[in-house]
C-alpha positions in Angstrom: 14.0 -51.3 10.4 12.5 -49.5 7.2 14.8 -47.8 5.0 12.2 -45.9 3.6 12.4 -41.9 4.3 9.9 -40.4 6.0 7.6 -37.8 3.5 9.3 -34.3 3.9 6.7 -32.1 5.7 4.7 -29.8 3.4 5.6 -26.3 3.5 2.9 -24.3 5.5 0.9 -22.4 2.9 0.7 -18.6 3.7 -2.6 -17.5 2.8 -2.2 -13.8 3.4 -2.2 -11.3 0.3 0.8 -9.3 1.3 1.8 -5.9 0.3 5.2 -7.7 -1.1 4.3 -11.4 -1.8 8.4 -11.7 -2.0 9.0 -10.4 1.1 9.4 -11.9 4.7 8.0 -10.2 7.5 8.9 -10.1 11.0 5.9 -11.3 13.3 4.7 -8.6 15.5 3.3 -10.3 18.9 3.3 -7.4 21.4 3.6 -3.6 21.3 4.1 -1.4 24.6 4.8 2.4 24.7 6.8 3.4 21.7 8.1 -0.2 20.9 6.6 -3.4 19.0 8.3 -7.0 19.7 8.5 -9.6 17.2 8.2 -13.5 17.5 11.9 -13.5 18.0 12.1 -11.1 21.0 13.3 -8.1 19.0 12.6 -4.7 19.9 11.6 -2.1 17.1 11.4 1.6 18.5 8.4 2.8 16.3 9.7 5.9 14.7 6.9 6.2 12.4 4.1 5.4 14.7 3.1 2.6 12.3 1.9 4.8 9.3 1.7 7.9 11.3 -1.4 6.3 12.9 -0.4 5.0 16.3 -0.2 8.5 17.9 -0.4 7.7 21.3 1.4 4.4 21.5 0.8 0.9 22.1 -1.1 -0.6 25.1 -3.4 2.7 26.2 -5.4 0.6 28.3 -8.1 3.3 28.7 -8.8 3.1 24.9 -9.0 -0.7 25.1 -11.5 -0.5 27.9 -13.7 2.0 26.1 -13.9 -0.1 23.1 -14.6 -3.3 25.0 -17.5 -1.4 26.9 -18.9 -0.2 23.8 -19.1 -3.3 21.9 -20.9 -4.8 24.7 -23.5 -2.0 24.8 -23.9 -1.4 21.0 -21.5 -3.1 18.5 -23.2 -1.9 15.2 -25.9 0.4 14.5 -26.4 1.3 10.9 -26.3 5.3 10.7 -29.1 5.3 8.0 -31.3 4.2 11.1 -30.0 5.0 14.1 -27.5 7.7 15.7 -25.8 6.5 18.7 -24.4 8.6 21.9 -20.9 7.8 21.4 -21.1 9.3 17.6 -22.8 12.5 19.0 -20.4 13.0 21.5 -17.4 12.3 19.5 -18.7 14.6 16.6 -19.2 17.6 19.0 -15.5 17.0 20.3 -13.9 17.0 17.1 -15.9 20.3 16.0 -14.8 22.1 19.3 -10.9 21.3 18.1 -11.7 22.5 14.6 -11.6 26.3 13.2 -14.3 28.6 13.4 -17.2 27.5 11.0 -16.4 23.8 10.7 -19.0 22.5 13.0 -20.3 19.3 11.4 -18.5 15.9 10.9 -19.1 13.2 8.9 -17.7 9.8 10.0 -15.8 7.0 7.7 -12.9 4.3 8.4 -9.9 5.5 6.5 -8.4 8.3 4.7 -9.2 7.5 1.3 -13.0 7.3 2.3 -12.5 10.4 3.5 -11.2 12.3 0.9 -13.8 10.5 -1.4 -16.5 11.7 0.6 -15.1 15.2 0.6 -14.7 15.4 -3.0 -18.2 14.0 -3.7 -19.7 16.7 -1.2 -18.1 19.5 -2.9 -19.7 18.3 -6.1 -23.1 18.0 -4.4 -22.9 21.5 -3.0 -22.1 23.1 -6.4 -24.8 21.0 -8.1 -27.4 21.9 -5.6 -26.1 25.7 -5.8 -26.9 26.0 -9.4 -23.2 25.4 -10.7 -23.6 21.9 -12.3 -20.7 22.5 -14.7 -18.2 22.4 -11.5 -16.9 18.8 -11.2 -13.0 18.9 -11.7 -10.8 18.5 -8.4 -7.5 20.5 -8.8 -4.7 18.4 -7.1 -1.1 18.9 -6.4 2.0 16.5 -7.6 4.2 15.0 -5.1 0.9 14.6 -2.7 -1.0 11.5 -1.3 -4.8 11.6 -0.6 -5.7 7.8 -0.7 -5.4 4.5 -3.1 -9.3 4.5 -3.8 -9.4 5.4 -7.6 -11.0 9.1 -7.0 -8.3 10.1 -4.3 -5.4 8.4 -6.5 -6.9 11.1 -9.4 -6.6 13.7 -7.0 -3.2 12.9 -5.5 -0.1 13.2 -7.2 1.9 10.1 -6.2 3.5 9.1 -9.5 4.3 5.9 -8.7 1.0 4.9 -7.4 -0.7 6.3 -10.2 1.2 4.7 -13.0 -0.4 1.4 -13.3 -3.7 2.4 -13.0 -3.6 5.6 -14.9 -6.1 4.7 -17.7 -8.8 4.3 -14.9 -8.0 7.8 -13.1 -10.4 10.9 -13.6 -8.6 13.5 -15.6 -8.2 16.0 -12.9 -5.8 18.8 -13.1 -2.7 19.2 -10.9 -0.1 21.9 -9.9 3.1 21.6 -8.3 3.3 21.4 -4.4 5.0 24.0 -3.1 8.9 24.3 -1.5 10.0 26.2 1.3 13.6 24.7 1.1 16.0 24.8 -1.9 16.7 21.5 -3.6 20.2 22.8 -4.7 21.8 19.7 -3.0 19.3 17.2 -4.5 18.9 18.4 -7.9 21.5 21.1 -9.0 19.5 21.9 -12.5 16.7 23.7 -10.6 18.7 26.6 -10.2 19.6 28.9 -7.2 18.2 28.9 -3.8 16.8 32.4 -4.4 14.6 31.4 -7.3 11.2 31.3 -6.3 8.5 29.3 -8.5 5.1 31.2 -8.7 3.1 28.4 -7.2 -0.1 30.8 -7.0 0.4 31.8 -10.8 0.4 28.2 -11.6 -2.8 27.6 -10.1 -4.3 30.7 -11.8 -3.0 29.3 -15.0 -4.9 26.0 -14.4 -8.1 28.1 -13.5 -7.9 30.0 -16.8 -7.0 26.7 -18.9 -10.0 24.5 -17.6 -12.4 27.3 -16.7 -13.5 28.2 -13.1 -16.9 26.9 -14.0 -15.6 23.6 -14.2 -13.5 23.4 -11.0 -15.4 22.0 -8.1 -12.7 21.6 -5.4 -8.5 22.1 -4.5 -7.6 19.6 -2.4 -4.1 19.7 -0.6 -2.3 18.9 2.5 -1.5 21.6 4.9 2.1 20.2 5.5 3.0 17.6 3.0 3.6 14.2 4.6 4.5 10.8 3.1 5.1 12.3 -0.5 7.5 14.9 0.5 8.9 14.2 4.0 7.1 16.8 6.1 7.1 19.7 3.8 6.1 23.1 5.4 5.0 25.6 2.5 5.5 29.4 2.9 3.9 31.2 5.5 1.3 33.0 3.1 0.7 29.9 0.8 -2.4 28.4 2.2 -3.8 32.2 2.6 -3.3 32.9 -1.3 -4.7 29.7 -1.9 -7.7 30.4 -0.1 -8.1 33.9 -1.8 -8.1 32.2 -5.3 -10.7 29.5 -3.9 -13.0 32.3 -2.9 -12.8 34.1 -5.9 -13.5 31.4 -8.2 -16.2 29.4 -5.9 -13.8 26.4 -5.3 -14.2 24.3 -2.3 -10.9 24.1 -0.3 -10.5 20.6 1.0 -7.2 20.4 3.3 -6.1 16.7 4.0 -5.2 16.4 7.7 -5.2 12.5 7.6 -1.8 12.4 8.7 -1.3 15.6 10.4 -4.5 16.0 12.5 -4.8 15.7 16.3 -1.7 16.9 17.3 0.9 15.9 14.9 2.5 19.0 14.2 2.0 20.6 17.8 -1.6 22.0 16.9 -5.1 20.2 16.7 -4.8 20.8 12.8 -1.8 21.8 10.7 -4.0 24.6 9.1 -3.6 26.4 12.5 0.3 27.2 11.8 -1.2 29.4 8.7 -4.4 30.9 10.0 -6.5 29.6 7.2 -10.0 28.2 7.3 -10.7 25.4 4.9 -14.2 24.4 3.5 -13.7 20.6 4.7 -11.1 19.2 6.8 -10.5 15.6 6.3 -8.8 13.5 9.0 -8.3 9.7 10.2 -5.1 8.0 11.2 -4.5 9.6 14.8 -8.0 10.4 15.7 -8.1 6.7 17.5 -4.4 6.7 17.8 -4.4 3.8 15.5 -6.5 1.6 17.9 -9.5 1.3 15.3 -10.0 2.5 12.0 -12.0 5.7 12.2 -11.7 8.8 9.8 -14.1 11.7 8.3 -14.7 15.1 7.2 -15.4 18.3 9.4 -17.5 20.3 7.3 -18.2 24.3 7.3 -21.6 25.5 7.7 -21.9 27.2 4.4 -21.9 23.8 2.8 -23.8 22.0 5.3 -26.6 24.7 5.1 -26.7 24.2 1.1 -27.5 20.3 1.7 -29.9 20.8 4.3 -31.9 23.4 2.3 -31.7 22.4 -1.1 -31.0 18.7 -1.0 -33.9 17.6 1.1 -31.1 17.0 3.9 -29.7 14.6 2.0 -26.0 13.6 1.3 -26.1 11.2 -1.4 -23.2 9.2 -0.3 -22.5 6.5 2.7 -20.5 3.6 4.0 -21.5 0.8 5.9 -19.1 1.2 8.6 -19.6 4.9 8.6 -19.9 6.0 12.5 -19.2 2.5 13.6 -19.9 2.7 17.6 -16.6 0.7 18.8 -14.2 2.7 16.5 -16.1 5.7 17.8 -15.3 4.9 21.2 -12.0 4.2 20.5 -11.8 8.0 19.1 -13.7 9.5 22.1 -11.3 7.9 24.5 -8.1 8.9 22.5 -9.5 12.5 22.6 -9.6 12.2 26.1 -6.2 10.8 26.5 -4.9 13.6 24.3 -6.5 16.4 26.8 -5.8 14.5 29.9 -2.0 13.7 29.7 -1.2 17.3 27.8 -0.2 15.3 24.6 0.0 18.8 22.5 2.3 20.3 24.9 4.6 17.1 25.0 4.7 17.4 21.0 5.7 20.9 21.2 8.7 20.2 23.8 9.8 16.8 22.5 9.5 18.2 18.8 11.6 20.6 19.7 14.1 18.5 21.2 14.1 16.2 18.5 14.6 18.7 15.8 17.7 19.9 17.6 19.3 16.3 17.9 18.8 15.7 14.3 20.1 19.2 13.3 23.1 18.3 15.1 23.4 14.9 13.6 22.8 16.6 9.9 25.8 18.6 10.5 28.0 15.4 10.7 26.2 13.3 8.4 26.7 14.2 4.6 24.0 11.7 3.5 21.3 13.8 5.8 19.7 16.9 3.6 18.5 19.8 6.0 15.6 18.7 8.4 12.3 20.4 8.0 9.0 19.9 9.5 6.6 20.7 12.5 6.3 19.1 15.7 6.8 15.3 15.6 6.6 15.3 11.9 9.9 15.9 10.8 11.8 14.6 7.5 14.9 15.1 5.5 16.4 14.1 2.0 18.5 10.9 2.0 21.4 12.0 0.0 23.8 10.6 -2.5 27.5 11.2 -1.4 30.0 11.5 -4.4 32.2 8.2 -4.6 29.7 6.2 -2.7 26.9 3.9 -3.3 23.4 5.1 -3.9 20.9 3.6 -1.4 16.9 3.8 -1.5 15.2 5.3 1.4 13.3 1.5 1.6 16.8 -0.2 1.9 18.0 2.3 4.5 14.7 1.5 6.5 15.3 -2.2 6.1 18.7 -1.5 7.7 17.4 0.6 10.4 15.1 -2.0 11.4 17.8 -4.5 11.9 19.2 -1.8 14.2 16.1 -1.7 16.0 14.1 1.4 14.9 11.4 1.6 12.2 11.1 5.0 10.0 9.0 6.0 7.2 10.9 5.7 3.7 9.6 8.0 0.8 10.7 8.8 -2.7 9.9 10.9 -5.5 10.2 14.2 -3.9 11.8 16.0 -6.8 9.9 15.2 -9.8 7.5 12.1 -8.6 10.5 9.6 -9.4 13.7 11.1 -8.4 14.9 11.5 -4.8 14.9 9.7 -1.8 13.8 11.1 1.7 13.1 10.0 5.2 9.9 10.8 7.3 10.4 10.8 11.2 7.3 10.8 13.0 7.2 8.7 16.6 4.2 8.5 18.8 3.2 12.0 20.2 3.9 10.5 23.9 7.6 9.8 23.2 10.2 11.1 25.7 13.7 12.5 25.4 15.2 8.7 26.4 13.4 7.3 23.5 14.2 10.2 21.3 17.8 9.4 22.2 18.0 6.0 21.2 16.2 6.9 18.1 18.7 9.3 17.0 21.5 6.9 17.8 20.1 4.1 15.8 19.5 6.6 12.8 23.4 7.8 13.1 24.3 4.3 13.5 22.2 3.2 10.1 23.6 6.5 8.3 27.3 4.9 9.0 26.2 1.5 8.2 25.4 2.4 4.6 28.7 2.9 3.7 30.2 -0.2 5.6 28.1 -2.8 4.6 25.3 -2.3 1.7 26.1 -5.0 -0.4 22.8 -6.9 0.1 20.5 -3.9 0.0 21.9 -1.5 -2.7 19.3 -1.4 -5.4 20.6 -2.5 -8.9 22.7 0.4 -10.7 20.5 0.2 -13.6 17.5 1.1 -11.3 19.8 4.0 -9.7 17.8 7.2 -9.5 
């Protein structure tokens, strides 16, 4: 018998460039309803709809069938040469859901692409209207519009911007509005009664850089990941609309996260009675079954492109209007209607809010609950005498307990502050909400019981 040891098996090389190369991810092998199952059989309640995209839950056969049928019929037809029936039908249905005047839809694949297209369209609109100086996009701090360079330039996510700041366009930014006092999070900001003049700040930026240089203002109607479902004052967007009208500034409202029922309306701007010039969308339009995004454009902009640009929008993507993705979107729109999804959002959103408010009353680490529909959030607070925990570490603990939330940070100034976004599929029912809140409560309790492996190093504590 040989005494020579058998050679050890070489470790299997992972060829995936993961978001975090040092992290070991669970392997998702199945999903159904509001649950995802990993290769070990563990179930996770998807309390964040992935990245707030899987709005209709997992395993909707009607969407899968529509995609398969379209792939057989016409899998790809470049929009420079062809239109397809599914593109025409889906655009018409989206226009029917949109505020009056927004009648024309341009398709892309992801939210970043949609916002890039919107900013370029605003520029071309001004250029072809005889206002060539208008090129700047005013964005807001603590906002997110995508990771491509133009979208990142307009966005106000300090963490994402820092490494690439030399590459970003010098777009001006204003503060994102607050409708809740930050007193419990950041005492130095003053009393809850003090109101910062957000509109006045926007006016100052216009005066400083010159209205003749500003092409567009971009914002989220209800701020998603960067602030955790912050709802502005009811009059805020109306005042923004007035300023944009006065100074010939295109108003772009980013509804990539909030569109298609997430807040209980087709689009979040409906809560405020405001009609933007451009609405961008993505994520929920297909329920996460395929990458599809786009922009819905007001007639006044479309008319200029048609009449003064030889009808040509000087922009394009290879996969714009991809038939299979559009089939997913079209089937998802049917599912939203046939299954009364918006009505479910209103009912279950109210129930979830009540459950979270009750939990917040007995959990000192929870700040006040905020948001609309099934886009809710709260600040994850430090408690005197207890250890600090990041929202990311908190979410890792929640996953061990069987639920996935959407962690965020930087709500105070782009760096400080931890928050959690709760955005389950819009089809969720009470029994799953009860379990989700139970897991949230268990995790809040666990934070102060066993956090040794998840607490960030004290020198990085915010």
